[in-house]
KEVOGU-189547 format. One record per atom (N, C-alpha, C, CB): x, z, y. Coordinates in steps of 0.001 Angstrom, whole numbers, padded with zeros to 6 digits, always signed. Glycine has a CB too. Layout:
XZY...
//
This chain:
+007478+020015-004299+007985+019021-005131+007828+019550-006477+009394+018645-004810+007275+018646-007472+007266+018881-008861+008610+019207-009421+006722+017747-009533+008520+020178-010461+009826+020339-011217+009964+019167-012172+009887+021729-012035+011108+018537-012059+011371+017263-012692+012778+017112-013045+010966+016157-011840+013051+016698-014395+014387+016335-014823+014499+014853-014916+014735+016973-016146+015496+014349-014389+015665+012892-014353+016697+012371-015444+016142+012476-012918+017113+013379-016381+018027+013085-017342+017850+011863-018233+018111+014152-018087+016569+011669-018476+016036+010710-019387+016222+009293-018780+014541+011022-019688+016314+009207-017507+016377+007901-016788+017828+007256-016848+015945+008117-015266+017903+005960-016691+019162+005329-016529+019720+005768-015287+019077+003874-016580+021149+005680-015081+021747+006139-013865+021254+005454-012638+023168+005993-013945+020966+004087-012858+020456+003335-011614+019001+003760-011205+020465+001745-011892+018205+003950-012146+016795+004402-011952+016794+005817-011364+015990+004376-013323+017631+006621-011968+017631+008021-011404+018149+008019-009879+018597+008989-012331+019070+007182-009482+019410+007165-008097+018235+006639-007278+020654+006329-007868+017486+005754-007761+016352+005185-007026+015200+006352-006852+015774+003853-007854+014958+007043-007843+013946+008155-007788+014581+009282-006791+013637+008787-009373+015897+009585-006933+016405+010559-005897+016267+010182-004525+017773+010827-006083+016368+008757-004334+016213+008402-002808+014821+008506-002419+016705+006942-002447+013903+008130-003313+012333+008338-002954+012013+009837-002736+011326+007778-004201+012687+010629-003534+012353+012106-003450+012806+012635-002065+013085+012950-004643+013910+012094-001567+014499+012478-000261+013836+011817+000867+015949+012162-000207+013095+010686+000637+012553+009969+001759+011612+010731+002585+011910+008795+001315+011829+010697+003955+010947+011426+004899+010396+010305+005806+011746+012610+005755+009160+010644+006336+008581+009786+007292+008198+010627+008484+007395+009033+006714+007990+010132+009638+007536+010952+010839+006123+011425+010564+007578+010099+012220+006091+012733+010941+004607+013276+010628+003777+012938+011933+004563+015048+010297+002504+012542+011672+001545+012103+012610+000194+012579+012354+001535+010714+012670-000720+012794+013271-001977+013224+013154-002972+012082+013182-002225+014175+014157-003816+012006+012218-004791+010776+012144-005947+011111+013109-005396+010495+010562-005947+010429+014187-006982+010646+015118-007529+009177+015528-006425+011514+016380-008750+009173+015857-009281+007931+016413-009341+007889+017888-010605+007685+015901-008919+006924+018632-008929+006849+020015-010203+006178+020461-007725+006146+020507-011003+006872+021260-012236+006215+021679-012294+006136+023149-013448+006928+021157-012787+005044+023682-012904+004860+025109-014386+005269+025462-012548+003325+025541-014661+006262+026289-015964+006766+026563-016437+006274+027926-015970+008278+026495-017398+005529+028062-017910+004878+029255-018556+006058+030032-018966+003654+028915-018263+006269+031353-018749+007343+032087-019431+006761+033352-017617+008335+032410-020852+006875+033480-021476+006261+034677-020809+006636+036015-022931+006662+034736-020509+005629+036797-019939+005950+038106-018496+006391+038067-020738+007007+038747-017818+006377+036966-016505+006761+036900-015667+005900+036076-016430+008043+036463-014355+006034+036017-013560+005149+035178-013682+005525+033680-012086+005196+035623-013606+004558+032885-013630+004891+031403-012562+005857+031091-013448+003631+030510-012794+006886+030248-011746+007849+029843-011519+007668+028387-012134+009330+030162-010242+008073+027943-009926+007972+026556-009898+009459+026037-008529+007184+026324-010577+009566+024944-010474+010928+024362-010030+010715+022805-011963+011761+024507-009693+011807+022157-009233+011700+020817-010218+012583+019990-007697+012152+020678-010612+012057+018891-011510+012815+017853-010865+012512+016555-013125+012341+017839-011121+013497+015519-010592+013245+014252-011293+012082+013656-010683+014433+013393-010502+011202+012912-011071+009994+012409-012016+010338+011207-009936+009000+011995-012988+009385+011097-013918+009465+009934-013307+009113+008651-015075+008590+010129-013658+009692+007707-013056+009454+006264-013135+007953+005917-013886+010319+005095-014243+007256+006352-014351+005812+005953-013204+005046+006503-015672+005174+006443-012421+005474+007442-011305+004694+007880-009962+004967+007314-011209+004815+009222-009935+005869+006391-008777+006339+005725-008689+005971+004167-008737+007822+005916-007670+005591+003710-007459+005277+002227-006071+005658+001728-007668+003755+001955-006063+005743+000441-004641+006038-000196-004509+005256-001454-004411+007622-000547-003361+004848-001880-003061+004096-003049-002027+004822-003765-002642+002697-002745-002042+004674-005108-000962+005275-005878+000002+004219-006346-001508+006047-007065+001307+004496-005994+002431+003605-006501+003034+004288-007650+003543+003304-005406+002536+004005-008847+002960+004794-010067+004192+004046-010778+001676+004947-011128+005362+004570-010694+006551+004015-011280+006814+004645-012561+007714+004157-010398+007523+003823-013510+008028+004326-014714+009111+003406-015170+006949+004484-015740+009990+003943-016073+011136+003168-016403+010839+002508-017805+012453+004077-016407+011108+001213-018040+011064+000457-019272+012378-000291-019399+009849-000515-019304+013075-000153-020478+014378-000927-020707+015260-000772-019453+014096-002520-021000+015434+000401-018987+016380+000796-017916+015889+000102-016579+017924+000350-018300+014638-000185-016421+014125-000885-015221+012923-000145-014723+013762-002374-015522+012867+000109-013488+011647+000651-012913+010621-000387-012747+011909+001294-011614+009411-000031-013239+008242-000909-013103+007194-000111-012390+007716-001436-014490+006198-001013-011789+005052-000334-011064+003789-000806-011770+005004-000698-009456+002820+000169-011807+001490-000102-012351+000702-000887-011371+000757+001178-012707-000003-001988-011784-000785-002736-010908-002137-003119-011602+000000-003960-010451-003038-003540-010781-004277-003964-011368-004795-005294-010793-005297-002892-011180-005535-006034-011358-006249-007095-010835-007675-006816-010627-006097-008195-011648-008178-006838-009362-009558-006437-009033-010583-007292-009675-009774-006460-007573-011625-006761-010119-012799-007445-010712-013340-008577-009738-013953-006368-011014-013643-009718-010233-014139-010737-009359-015575-010408-008799-014144-012063-010112-016289-009457-009346-017569-009076-008844-017468-008160-007549-018332-008359-009964-016327-007712-007213-016195-006880-006034-016238-007777-004796-014881-006046-006082-016930-007062-003681-017102-007732-002439-015780-007936-001704-018055-006971-001594-014956-006844-001868-013722-006939-001063-012533-007407-001986-013394-005520-000379-011781-008454-001474-010657-008924-002303-010884-009105-003822-009567-007987-002135-011849-009851-004156-012053-010027-005693-011027-010797-006298-013351-010703-006043-010547-010386-007519-009516-011066-008181-008087-011013-007733-009860-012302-008200-007921-010117-006768-006597-009957-006223-005851-008710-006805-006699-009853-004706-004560-008775-006750-003725-007767-007287-003803-006527-006346-002268-008299-007452-003858-005342-006879-003901-004101-006072-003289-002898-006739-005305-003776-005726-002963-001996-005930-002569-000751-006364-003741+000139-006574-001637-000181-005443-003825+001087-007557-004924+001887-007773-005186+002733-006467-004691+002754-009022-006380+002713-005947-006511+003479-004719-007911+003253-004124-005401+003080-003701-008220+003925-002952-009454+003606-002292-009605+004582-001118-010668+003685-003282-010820+004631-000572-011041+005458+000649-011009+006985+000241-012464+005072+001351-010650+007708+001362-010656+009121+001217-012123+009651+001121-009901+009762+002392-012275+010512+000198-013559+011128+000012-013540+012559+000674-013905+011198-001530-014669+013085+001236-014585+014394+001909-014300+015483+000906-015885+014710+002669-014370+015351-000397-013901+016372-001208-012376+016369-001563-014670+016330-002385-011732+015339-001155-010349+015290-001415-009627+016205-000461-009844+013890-001321-008636+017027-001135-007917+018016-000303-006781+017419+000439-007405+019141-001136-006281+016301+000038-005248+015660+000695-005137+014158+000272-003988+016405+000435-004013+013584+000744-003721+012092+000421-003508+011922-001019-002450+011542+001171-002711+012871-001565-002434+012773-002998-003589+012941-003892-001461+013736-003368-004501+013745-003512-005756+013935-004322-006562+012648-004286-006637+015146-003771-006575+011914-003156-007369+010670-003013-006794+009694-003952-007370+010104-001557-005447+009472-004030-004778+008460-004732-004872+008761-006327-003284+008383-004206-004772+010027-006676-004950+010371-008015-006384+010213-008559-004509+011715-008178-007276+010647-007656-008703+010426-008096-009102+008959-008286-009650+011039-007074-008622+008203-007349-008900+006731-007450-008268+006100-008641-008415+006006-006218-007107+006491-008991-006414+006050-010156-007127+006409-011398-005071+006591-010185-007617+007673-011358-008418+008122-012584-009695+007322-012800-008811+009622-012456-010287+007027-011611-011686+006218-011676-011436+004828-012059-012489+006188-010256-010313+004299-011597-010132+002837-011848-009404+002420-013227-009310+002271-010670-008356+003310-013648-007733+002979-014838-007595+004117-015805-006479+002431-014552-008273+005212-015594-008262+006322-016495-007050+007109-016568-008546+005891-017746-006128+007048-015442-004959+007895-015389-005384+009331-015273-004054+007509-014233-004836+010263-016075-005348+011643-015891-005054+012268-014590-004820+012508-016914-006142+012990-014141-006028+013622-012813-004857+014512-012702-007245+014397-012490-004678+015299-013762-003528+016204-013824-002766+015987-015156-003997+017699-013685-001452+015733-014977-000699+015615-016183+000773+016038-015847-000793+014138-016763+001414+016757-016745+002762+017310-016452+003777+016157-016382+003199+018365-017556+003408+014982-016927+004470+013806-016774+004279+012884-015574+004437+012878-018037+003336+013217-014698+003194+012605-013498+003661+013434-012308+001858+012234-013361+004655+012918-011666+005378+013678-010563+005295+012958-009178+006908+013863-010951+004829+013548-008179+004812+012914-006840+006208+012985-006258+003777+013611-005879+006574+011830-005774+007913+011626-005241+007883+011743-003726+008474+010256-005669+006997+010955-002954+006966+011000-001573+005586+010285-001173+008282+010308-000955+005438+010322+000149+004181+009609+000775+004845+008777+001810+002982+010654+001455+004575+007395+001768+005179+006578+002801+004405+006497+004051+005393+005252+002315+004999+005850+004989+004280+005675+006431+002983+005021+006174+005148+004731+007531+002045+005211+007124+000847+004419+006854+000976+002936+007040-000221+004879+007694-000006+002191+006471-000059+000723+006626-001521+000435+007107+000315-000073+005212-001690-000664+007810-003002-001036+008303-003519-002222+007586-002971-001302+009766-004653-002177+006898-005227-003365+006298-005849-004315+007248-006207-002991+005330-006181-005475+006800-006782-006408+007801-008270-006054+008102-006688-007891+007274-008722-005041+007257-010032-004406+007649-010021-003197+008501-010743-004047+006484-008826-003008+009061-008476-001882+009991-008623-000603+009364-009301-001885+011214-008357-000527+008022-008263+000858+007339-006790+001261+007233-008931+000847+005842-006594+002501+007553-005302+003064+007483-004996+003498+006014-005199+004242+008464-003911+003008+005397-003624+003245+004011-002361+004030+003876-003529+001958+003252-002358+005096+003098-001166+005828+002857-000819+005742+001321-001344+007307+003344+000374+005186+001105+000876+005023-000296+001448+006395-000804+002020+003870-000361+001022+006749-001915+001611+007952-002622+002472+007414-003772+000452+008965-003190+003697+007676-003819+004712+007259-004711+004860+008373-005824+006058+007002-003921+004682+007984-007077+004834+008976-008208+005645+008409-009309+003472+009409-008774+006100+009291-010126+006849+008929-011264+006261+009325-012608+008138+009486-011135+006033+008463-013554+005488+008837-014878+006624+008934-015794+004439+007830-015414+006865+010087-016528+007957+010291-017329+007571+010190-018859+008558+011615-016975+006376+010030-019146+005875+009962-020522+005154+008588-020650+004884+011206-020861+005685+007567-021251+005056+006302-021464+003798+006320-022301+005997+005423-022067+003689+007381-023144+002462+007393-023981+001188+007504-023164+002515+008544-024968+001362+007977-021941+000188+008063-021019-000466+006675-020731+000636+008708-019668+000454+005665-020751-000056+004333-020535-000958+003770-021596+001037+003452-020371-000718+004238-022777-001580+003853-023894-002983+004360-023860-000990+004290-025117-003219+005376-022893-004669+005936-022730-005366+005206-021707-004714+007447-022346-004689+004397-020953-005347+003736-019751-006458+002753-020202-004257+002941-018874-007507+002682-019464-008575+001880-019608-009217+001372-018312-009483+002560-020375-009310+000154-018204-009825-000439-016976-011346-000110-016754-009608-001976-017022-011745+000367-015625-013050+000483-015261-013603-001047-014883-013141+001547-014058-014345-001478-015717-014785-002918-015666-015536-003254-014311-015757-003229-016913-016086-002230-013735-016824-002428-012473-015795-002829-011332-017637-001077-012082-014638-002309-011503-013613-002469-010478-012421-003182-010857-013214-001236-010007-011971-003245-012172-010652-003717-012538-010856-004660-013718-009667-002525-012889-010157-005828-013539-010206-006857-014559-009078-006699-015615-010116-008226-013895-007890-006434-014898-006666-006227-015846-005837-005033-015309-005696-007596-015923-005003-004491-016277-004023-003490-015882-002659-004164-016269-004274-002020-016628-001676-004209-015424-000302-004683-015796+000692-004027-014985-000141-006171-015647+001919-004425-015193+003066-003938-014417+003944-005030-013980+003861-002964-015191+004933-004632-013028+005851-005583-012491+007098-004772-012122+005239-006370-011260+008295-005486-012310+009508-004850-011928+009567-004619-010411+010676-005673-012388+009808-003418-010105+009854-003005-008674+010921-003797-007954+010136-001471-008528+012009-003904-008406+013152-004636-007788+012856-006113-007481+014361-004564-008713+011876-006609-008219+011450-008009-008060+010819-008286-006716+010479-008381-009143+010501-007230-006072+009904-007296-004703+010995-007517-003624+009109-005967-004390+012155-007317-004024+013447-007613-003242+014192-008916-003587+014432-006476-003463+014016-009056-004984+014735-010343-005579+013814-010932-006576+016186-010018-006316+012949-011938-006153+011962-012359-007065+012547-012924-008401+011112-013372-006392+013770-013388-008329+014340-014019-009595+014335-012974-010861+015903-014519-009284+014230-011672-010499+014144-010613-011515+013000-010777-012459+014033-009293-010868+011821-011184-011762+010588-011339-012597+010646-012429-013573+009414-011565-011756+011589-013399-013444+011706-014500-014389+012076-014059-015817+012731-015469-013887+012591-012816-015967+012980-012193-017254+011799-011946-018131+013706-010889-017026+010616-011728-017523+009340-011553-018327+008393-012606-018326+008635-010440-017906+007214-012495-018924+006197-013426-018856+005614-013591-017490+005200-013079-019774+005270-014881-017229+004716-015083-015850+003442-015935-015961+005788-015797-014882+002580-015833-014993+001404-016629-014957+001726-018159-014953+000591-016244-013741+000916-018937-015602+001199-020417-015634+001294-021007-014399+000233-021146-016336+002308-021792-014046+002452-022484-012708+001345-023548-012611+003923-023173-012537+000658-023560-011594-000433-024609-011275-001720-024034-011677-000218-026012-012029-001756-022817-012309-003161-022025-012615-003592-021396-011364-003037-020813-013781-004845-020876-011594-005435-020191-010424-004526-018929-009901-006913-019684-010840-003719-018383-010875-002981-017284-010589-001505-017617-009927-002880-016521-011873-001175-018908-009978+000075-019350-009259-000045-020878-009029+001429-018994-010119-000897-021164-007904-001067-022631-007584-000037-023120-006602-002469-022911-007006+001047-022431-006435+002117-022687-005341+003213-023691-005949+002864-021211-004852+003840-024398-005046+005027-025158-005515+006258-024357-005847+005402-026130-004504+006420-023271-005139+007589-022455-005424+007462-021765-006785+007788-021416-004319+008567-021419-007344+008721-020960-008685+008202-019440-008780+010251-021107-009120+008787-018650-007821+008516-017170-007917+008052-016473-006612+009778-016475-008387+008213-017194-005509+007961-016485-004214+007491-017504-003182+009267-015735-003693+006370-017108-002610+005685-018083-001644+005435-017277-000370+004254-018704-002247+005601-017881+000788+005300-017234+002014+004560-018261+003030+006646-016660+002620+003909-017735+003897+003474-018532+005032+003235-017628+006141+002243-019350+004736+003488-018058+007341+003422-017292+008619+002013-017685+009242+004716-017670+009653+001457-016682+009686+000028-016782+010222-000198-015958+011552-000998-016247+009107-001116-016297+012293-001492-015458+013533-002637-014581+013269-001848-016340+014748-002573-013274+013546-003732-012300+013312-004444-012073+014611-003237-010896+012726-005620-012642+014652-006446-012555+015813-006783-011031+016112-007750-013413+015594-007073-010235+015146-007437-008869+015353-006346-007984+015965-007854-008310+014082-005099-008557+015861-003988-007920+016524-003392-008549+017715-002995-007759+015629-004437-009414+018403-004001-009992+019607-003086-011199+019411-003334-008977+020398-003176-011867+018279-002292-012988+018091-000872-012670+017632-002223-013716+019325-000774-011497+017140+000520-011177+016466+000818-012012+015161+000522-009677+016104+002152-012230+015099+002504-013007+013873+002635-012163+012639+003794-013745+014077+002528-012682+011476+002527-012007+010253+002990-013027+009102+001096-011404+009999+003904-012534+008354+004371-013394+007216+003689-012831+005921+006028-013384+007081+002886-013656+005314+002273-013361+004038+003166-013631+002927+001051-014109+003857+003445-012572+002080+004294-012853+000951+003547-012890-000451+005385-011808+000928+003805-013786-001195+003152-013790-002675+004274-013848-003614+002125-015086-002984+004112-012995-004662+005152-012893-005722+004431-013171-007053+005882-011434-005729+005132-014152-007795+004493-014530-009080+004704-013384-010066+005093-015890-009658+003553-012985-010805+003585-011953-011762+003080-012434-013077+002817-010800-011300+002882-011627-014115+002282-011941-015353+000807-012256-015229+002489-010842-016283+000164-011781-014150-001199-012175-013928-001446-012598-012551-002101-011109-014268-002250-011984-011806-002492-012343-010341-001252-012033-009544-003732-011542-009724-001112-012903-008489+000064-012728-007591+000082-011397-006851+000100-013846-006571+001237-010816-006699+001368-009635-005874+001540-010122-004390+002604-008733-006362+000557-009735-003564+000645-010374-002229-000013-009450-001196-000054-011802-002226+000110-009864+000052-000572-009143+001108-000149-007720+001290-001987-009170+000865-001121-006890+001477-000803-005450+001824-000085-004758+000552-002217-004626+002236-000513-005082-000669+000082-004651-001839+001658-004970-001823-000646-005313-003020+001938-006198-001503+003329-006614-001460+004100-005953-000374+003424-008069-001300+003474-005751+000782+004071-005009+001915+004429-003617+001508+003122-004961+003109+003488-002876+000872+003826-001467+000480+004958-001479-000585+002530-000709-000098+004903-002386-001600+005891-002445-002610+007234-002880-002182+005456-003281-003619+007378-003797-001198+008632-004168-000657+009284-002841+000119+008405-005458+000342+008414-002064+000748+008876-000981+001465+009312+000155+000384+007746-000507+002487+008635+000349-000716+009006+001289-001766+010387+000804-002283+007891+001352-002945+010499-000514-002617+011697-000990-003145+012913-000905-002232+011494-002317-003543+012739-001065-000972+013743-001023-000036+014340+000410+000120+013213-001539+001235+013335+001449-000018+013764+002814-000056+014494+003119-001360+012583+003735+000122+013962+002739-002442+014534+003081-003719+015850+002489-004030+013644+002720-004735+016010+001227-003745+017335+000515-003973+018240+000509-002826+017121-000892-004353+017853+001025-001733+018669+001076-000461+019274-000280-000119+019819+002124-000586+018362-001275-000124+018768-002684+000426+017702-003486+000877+019462-003499-000570+017961-004514+001484+016914-005475+001969+016639-006599+001015+017319-006073+003293+015537-007247+001153+015291-008346+000294+016308-009587+000347+013945-008801+000606+016347-010340-000523+017254-011551-000462+016569-012661+000372+017591-012105-001949+015399-012442+000868+014676-013468+001671+014373-012793+003021+013306-013989+000931+013885-013550+003934+013509-012955+005272+012160-012338+005046+013465-014051+006487+012046-011096+005264+010752-010412+005008+009762-010674+006182+010981-008848+004821+010291-010612+007405+009372-010752+008625+009465-012064+009287+009678-009700+009670+008326-012459+009876+008236-013676+010726+008946-013294+011979+006722-014157+011014+009376-014391+012742+009827-014044+014111+009006-013243+014934+010054-015152+014820+009436-012176+015641+008563-011395+016524+007537-010677+015854+007947-012210+017490+007532-010532+014481+006519-009750+013788+006782-008273+013935+006464-010124+012323+005681-007514+014184+005811-006033+014321+005930-005521+012975+004617-005357+015063+006948-004585+012789+007188-004037+011566+007024-002541+011384+008421-004392+011231+006604-001860+012608+006413-000479+012591+004829-000174+012772+007310+000175+013724+004343+000988+012096+003065+001336+012233+002644+001533+013739+002856+002514+011435+003539+002271+014432+003183+002443+015857+002923+001203+016664+004232+003162+016514+003812+000216+016452+003685-001007+017115+002396-001799+016704+004910-001802+016852+001990-001817+015542+000801-002416+015013-000430-001731+015615+000792-002331+013483-000420-000401+015637-001603+000253+016153-001734+000036+017609-001586+001706+015858-000678+000093+018356-000686-000061+019721-001278-001434+020147+000685+000125+020218-000917-002538+019365-001482-003856+019487-002916-003792+019240-000843-004823+018567-003394-003115+018134-004779-003018+017750-005520-002310+018886-004942-002262+016388-004989-001200+019412-005736-000536+020478-005889-001293+021748-005116+000709+020786-004835-002073+022127-004863-002877+023213-006071-003941+023152-003524-003524+023314-006095-004571+021919-007180-005562+021722-008615-005037+021714-006955-006249+020453-008714-003799+021096-010047-003156+021021-010487-002614+022362-010042-002024+019997-009488-002092+023121-009683-001563+024544-010252-002671+025351-008317-001043+025217-009695-003835+025248-010189-004916+026089-011545-005315+025826-009376-006055+025969-011888-005321+024381-013268-005523+023969-014291-004526+024538-013327-005474+022505-013892-003246+024485-014711-002211+024942-014927-002277+026425-014148-000936+024562-014000-002642+027222-013971-002745+028647-015028-003832+029032-012504-003101+029167-014954-004939+028192-015943-006094+028460-017267-005668+028099-015612-007397+027671-017504-005046+026986-018809-004668+026562-019379-003454+027060-018833-004591+025255-018538-002513+027575-018955-001203+028092-019596-000409+027035-019890-001337+029255-019170-000464+025834-019592+000418+024702-018528+001125+024171-020214-000296+023625-018985+002302+023498-017829+003184+022959-017706+002913+021572-018037+004726+023157-016474+002577+021175-016126+002140+019706-014816+002680+019334-016080+000555+019515-014782+003121+018129-013413+003674+017599-012499+002504+017492-013525+004425+016129-011243+002616+018087-010405+001430+018197-009140+001567+017527-010159+001091+019564-008874+002679+016750-007659+002685+016029-007291+004100+015722-006574+001986+016786-006018+004342+015401-005533+005591+014946-004239+005930+015771-005265+005542+013395-004220+007106+016381-002969+007425+017076-001820+007352+016278-002999+008693+017636-000691+006969+016747+000576+006612+015980+001177+007996+015534+001684+005721+016933+000472+009008+015091+001084+010216+014492+000204+010626+013420+001297+011370+015498+000503+010652+012169-000383+010864+011046+000128+012039+010251-000491+009604+010169-000725+013062+010056-000309+014216+009189-000551+013943+007755-001045+015490+009568+000432+014250+006935+000310+014146+005484+000889+015265+004807+000914+012944+004982+000409+015614+003525+000938+016785+002842+002408+016547+002395+000044+017133+001619+003083+017552+002299+004523+017416+001773+004448+017603+000265+005559+018525+002441+005031+016598-000512+004820+016642-002009+005628+017933-002446+005377+015212-002803
//
């Protein structure tokens, strides 16, 4: 853990950061489960280390402004093939040169918004449980605290990847009314076309998880909405930091809320596909993931 003094923070923010520093998740090994067709025999399951293309990390960079914890966000460039124009946390896929999850998150943040790779004012707090994207990529959120706001003045968007850099109050992911204190995207515009003032949801069925239910959350911000996987990660960070649940119902009825449950559902679906096609295909990640200790 980085050497860090929290004296400059408000008492409430300091307590949030202390909770994040103490947060622990179950350690698990990232493996891909593969069904191997064997002529004349039953298919067997073996485990092999997952390829880097299936792993990713994002940086949840927190800092305090006006006694309020805020999180650094980006709006993805509209020229990108994946999720163009959507709100994101700085991050991307693991590179073979990355020594760990933290290195991936910091490298991607440097490439996307110019955050220094090494700076004495950036302190790693914790690494959250894995999340699974709709592209079946396992994402590890790295939570860090920035204690020198002058670093923000040096940030510059990589125009090939990022259209805007902005921030959002972390607690607004638990109570959307908090966001109304600041500027918001115009209602009825492309960035908030919904009837609700601050928070919109809809429940959907995910075919790639065997028809599992999922509640999509969208939060109004100063630019593009905070939604999907980004919202899921930030709701989790906020729940840990503030030690409370959202003022709204986070999950749809019977929605899976654990990483293990989601991966088990994914593996069941993919195993069925493999059995039908008799081909060998990576079908998921075993529900134990190793990550470095900050």
